[in-house]
N, C-alpha and C positions, 0 to 999 in steps of 0.2 A: 250519535245514533251510530255508526257504522262500528266504531269500536265493540260497543256495549251488542250490536248484533255478533260480531265477531267472536267476542267473548264468550258468549251462549253457545252457540254453534259449537267452541272451539272445548267445552266443559267437559262435555262426554266424546267416549271413543267414536269415530267414524261408523257407519254403520257395516258389520260382519258381510264379505264379498260372500253371493251366493253363488258366484258359478266358479268353480274348479280353476286355480294357476291363474287368480286375477286379484286385485288389489284395489283398496281404498284409503284414499289419501289426503291426511286435511293439515294446513300449513297456515301458522301465524309470525307475522311478520310481528315483532314487539319493538318496543317504543326507543329500545338502547341500542338496535339495529341486529338483535340474533331471533334467528330464525329456529322458532318450535316446530315438529313434524311430529304426527301422529299418523301411522301405518296400520292398516289393518290387511293382512295377505291369508289368502287361502291358497298352502299349498299342497301338493298330492307328492306322499312319498314325501322325497326329501329334497328342499330346493337350497341352495346356495343363492348367497348375494355378497361378492366384493366391490366396496365401493373406492376409490383412492382416494385420499385427501389431499394431493400434491395432482393437481390437474393443469396441463399446459394451455399458456390462454394466447400464445402468439409472444412474436418478439424476443425470444430467448425467456420469457419468463412463465414460471410458476405460480398458480391460485393454491394455498394452503387456506386447507378449512379445518376446522378444529370439531370434533363430536364430543358432545358433554352430557351426563345425567341421564342414560340408557337405561331403560327398564321394555324387559321382553313380557309381555302376560301370554302365556298358552304357551304351544308347542314349540318350544325352540328355543337358540340363544345367540347370544352377542361376541363377539371377539372385539374389542377396540387396541388400535395399536397407534403409533405416530403416524403412520402411513398410509393406515387403510380402517375403513369401518364392515366387517364380515357379521353376515348374518348366517345361518342355520337353521331352516327351519321344517320340521316334520307334520305338520297340520296346521291349523288357523291359529292365528299369532297378533297380538295387538304389539307393537312396537314403539316406545315413545323417547325419543331423545331431541337436544337441542343443539344448535348447530351457528358456529362463528366463523365469519367469514364471507358470508355470502351475498354481501350488499355494497354494488360497486359504485362509485362515483363517477358518473357521466357530466358532460357541461347541461345536460336536459335535467338532471336529477338523480338521485340513488337509484340503483337497476338491482333487482333481485334475480339472481343467477342463480339455479341448482337443478340437479339433475334427478328426477323424481322418481325415476328407474335405470338403473344402471346394476352391469354387471352381474345380472341372472344367469345360475345355470339352465334354468329351464324357460321357455316361452310362455309368455305374460299373456292371456287371452283377451285378458280387460281390465285395463287401467282408468279409474277414475280419481280426478283429486280437486282440490278447492283449496283457494289462497286468501287470506284476511289481513288487513293493511291498515295501519292507523288514518291513512286515507283510500279515495278513491283512486285505485291508476288510470295511467292514462293511455298506456299501450300494453300490449301481452304478447307475446310469441312462445310458440310449442316447436320442437323439429323433435321425429321420433327415428331414429336411425337415419334414413338420409332424406327422410320424406316428412312434410308437415305433419301434426298432429290429425286426428279425425276431426278436435274441437277444440276451442279457445278463445274464452270471449269471457266479458264483463256481466253479470248477470240483474239485477234490478234493484238489489241490496249490496250492492259495490263489492260482492265474491268474484275471483276471478274462478273460472269452472274450467278445465281440463280433463280430455279424455281420450283413449287410442282403444284401438283392437289389436289382437295378432300380435304382442311385441317381440322379435326374436330373441331368443339366448343370446346375452351380452350385447344388445345393442341398448343406446342411449336415450330416455326421453327428457330431453330438457328444454324447461321453459325459462321465458326471459320476460320480468315485469317492472315497467318503468312505472316510476310513483313519483309524484309531484314534488318540486326543490322542499327539503327542507322537511321532509316528512319522518328521516329515520337518518342516522350519520350511520357514514360508511366504515363497513368492519373487515372490507378487503385486506387480505396481504398478500403482496408477490414478492416473490423471491425468483433471483435467478435460476434458470434452470438447468440440470443438471447435463449440459453439453456445451461444448470449447465456445460455443458462441454468447451463452448464459456465462461461463466464468470469466468471460471480460466485459459482461456488460457493467455499465455506468448505473452504481446505486449511490444510495443517500453516503453511505460509509467510505465505499470509494472517492466518490464528488469530495466529501469533506478528507481525507487524507488527499486528494491531489490539491485542496487550497490550503492545507498545512506545507505540504510541498512546495507551493509559490510564493507562501511567505518566507521559510527558509530560504528559499531561492535568492530572493529579494535580500534578505536578511545579510545572506553569504555576498552579496555583490556589493552591497554598503560597507561590509568590513575590508572587503578586499579594495574599495574605495579610500574609505579613511586610512588604514595602513599604510595605502600609497602616499597618503597627502601628511600623515603627520610625522613631524620630527620631535623625537621627545630632546629632552637635557641631556649634556654629554654625561660621558662613563669613563674613566680614567683608570691607569692603572696595568695597560695591557699593551704586547711588544707592536712596535710599527711595521713589523711585518704583515701585519694582516691587515694595514690600510688599503691596499693597492687590490685584493680580493675584495675586500668589503667596498668600495668606493665603485669599481666598475666588473667586477667579476672575474678577474684575473689578476694574479702576481706579477708585477714587470720590473724591471731591472733595479729601479732606485729599491722598490722592497727589497730586492735582496744585496742590495748596499748597505741599507738601514738596518737589515738584521744583524748582518754582519757587524755594524758599529755597536750595534746596543749590546750583543754579546760579548766587545771588547770592553765596555763602558762599565758591563755587568761582571769582569774578570773570566768567564767561559775561553777567550782565547787572550792573545796579545800580541800587538805589534811591535817590530822593533826594526826602522828602517823599511825595505822592503821584504820584512818577512813576518812569515803570522805561526805562532805558535798556540798548544791547541791548551787549554788549561786544565787544572786538574777536574774543578767541578764540573758537571753535567749540568746543564741548564734544565728545566722542570716541563718544560713546553714539547711532545715528540716533534714538531715539524722543525723546531731548533736543533734536537739532536741529529734527527734527519741530515741539517744541512752540515753541522760539523763531521757527522761520518763522512759524508760524499766529500769533503774539502780535505780530510785528512786521510785518505782512503790510503795515501803512499805511505806515512809517516804521520810524525807529531809535528811536523814543522813543511808550511808551503810557503812558497815565494811568491809574490803579489802578482810577478806578470803570469803566474801560474794558476792563479784564482780563474774557475771556472763554475758558474751557479747554472745550473739545469734548470731553466725557471719553469718548464712544465712538470717536473719532480717537487718544487718546490711551490706551485702553485694547488697540485694535488695535495700535499703535505699539511698545507694553511689551510684548505678547503676543510677537512677531516679535522681536524683540532678545531676549527670555527665549527663547524657542527657538533662538535663536543661538547664544547662550551656555549652552545646555544644560541650563537651568531646567527648562521646562518641555516635558512630552514634545507632539512632532508627530505628525501624524497618519501616521509611519512605519510603525511596526507595523503597524493598523488597513488600510492599503494593501497591505503584504506579506502580512497575510491571505489579502485578496481576492485577488489576485496568485495566490499558493498555489491557493485552492479553485479556480480558472478552469485554474490546471496539471493540477491532479488530475482535472479532469474531461476535459480531452484526453487526460490519460495510461488514464482510465477506457475512452474510447471506443477510444484507438489497441488498448488492450491485451483488449478486448474484438474486436475485429476481427481479431487478431494471434493472440498464444499463449496469451491467454486471464489467468488471475488478475487481472481486472478489479476486485476489493475492493481490490486497492494501489492503483488510484487513488483511488478513495471513500476508503482511508484518509489517503491525502494531503489531498483535499480538507475531509474532517471536520477534521484537524489545521491547515488556514487556516481553517477555520471558527471553530474554538478559539480561535486567534490575532487574528481580526479583532473579533471579539464579546468577549472576556477584556480587548484594551488596553485599552477605555474604563474597567475597573475597576479600571484601576492608578491609582495617584495621579497625579493632574493635574502635581504636582512631580516631579517627579527628586529623587534623594539629594541633590544638590550644591545643588537647588531648595531643600528644606527646611534643609539645613544653612545657606543665605544667608537664609530668611524668618526662621531664629531667630537671626543676629547681626542683622538691621534690627529686631526687636523688641528686641534687646538695646541697642540704638545710641538708637533713638526710643521711647520710652515714651511712653505717652498722660498729657496734660497738659502736655508738654515743647515744644510747637510754638511760634511765636513768633507773635508779632500777623501780621507780613505771611501766613505760612502760613496763618493762621486768616480771614484778611479775601480773601487766594485763592480757598481751600475755598471759603469763602460764594458768593461768587460763581459758581464753576464749579457749585457746588450749584445756584443759583436757574437758571444755563444750561441744564443737566440737564432740571430741572423746569419749564421753561417754555422752549422749545426757539423 
């Protein structure tokens, strides 16, 4: 019965106001949650109204309304943008339009919130309105400016009626109507407000980004754990000078001895008694060329007693070659993480000053920080480096170094201990 009565009453426009600067308004809540509005306004000379379609509701959120299907009958015209709905009237006019986003979901049920009058340039002498809904409302409220409305009640046929007198220019006459649960679907659309607090508001897209970040961080932690535990098969064909740095992070005296012994075996130097002579061919690896250059800095021959290998320089040269060969991890991941942190900070500031959702930038920064802080926890060796170390361990077993390698190792050890 109620919907039928509402439909009959809404079929025609409300009665035209008899009092200048007054409005007769009829509202109807549709079953899909849309709000149909008909306003009959009697303007004197020129009256304007600007209704913002983005209205603050607290907690750094704005309610976004959508007005559509605007029709103006009489002396006036309407201007509709994404942010506001403007009317300019110079006489009596009837304005029809539909609003989306006026129905809020609350624990008690759907709630209709709508400014019957807001943003008028002139005083409204009298405002009268009625609201029809699919079901009889359970409670109504009406506030005009800082005070309650003159009247707000539910009549005997289930219509909600409101009225007020002498609404000052710019003041708002706001109604709130609570409907029974399940009457209509909620259509309210909330967005972060254009404030710093709104920019950092936890919204659904931001929450999803945090969930994705958490998943990626867990995957990153699992990858670190997996790589630290997994030992792949051996890989051969690499010089023994790589072993110390691959094994414990630094080249030692035995690495120096094995390097020179390997260069001797490959013909890049010859050993005659206690004399080392440089060969004609240069080795292909930069660290081996650096060792020979340092060893034969004084000429093409050097006595065994004069052999001194600077283990610090050897370690630096070997480390550079290991990174070039992809056997040791470089600082690339850490640097990339630091860059991502700064990209995220820039994005945070940019979003905070523009469209909001600034926590997306925070998510990017946290992801970069996780990458930068987690990269040192990765094994220093790459998978390929682990395979090479296994191959070197199988090829050069303890106790198998010859006398020449041991002699060089002893002198290199004394050089490190007594620089």
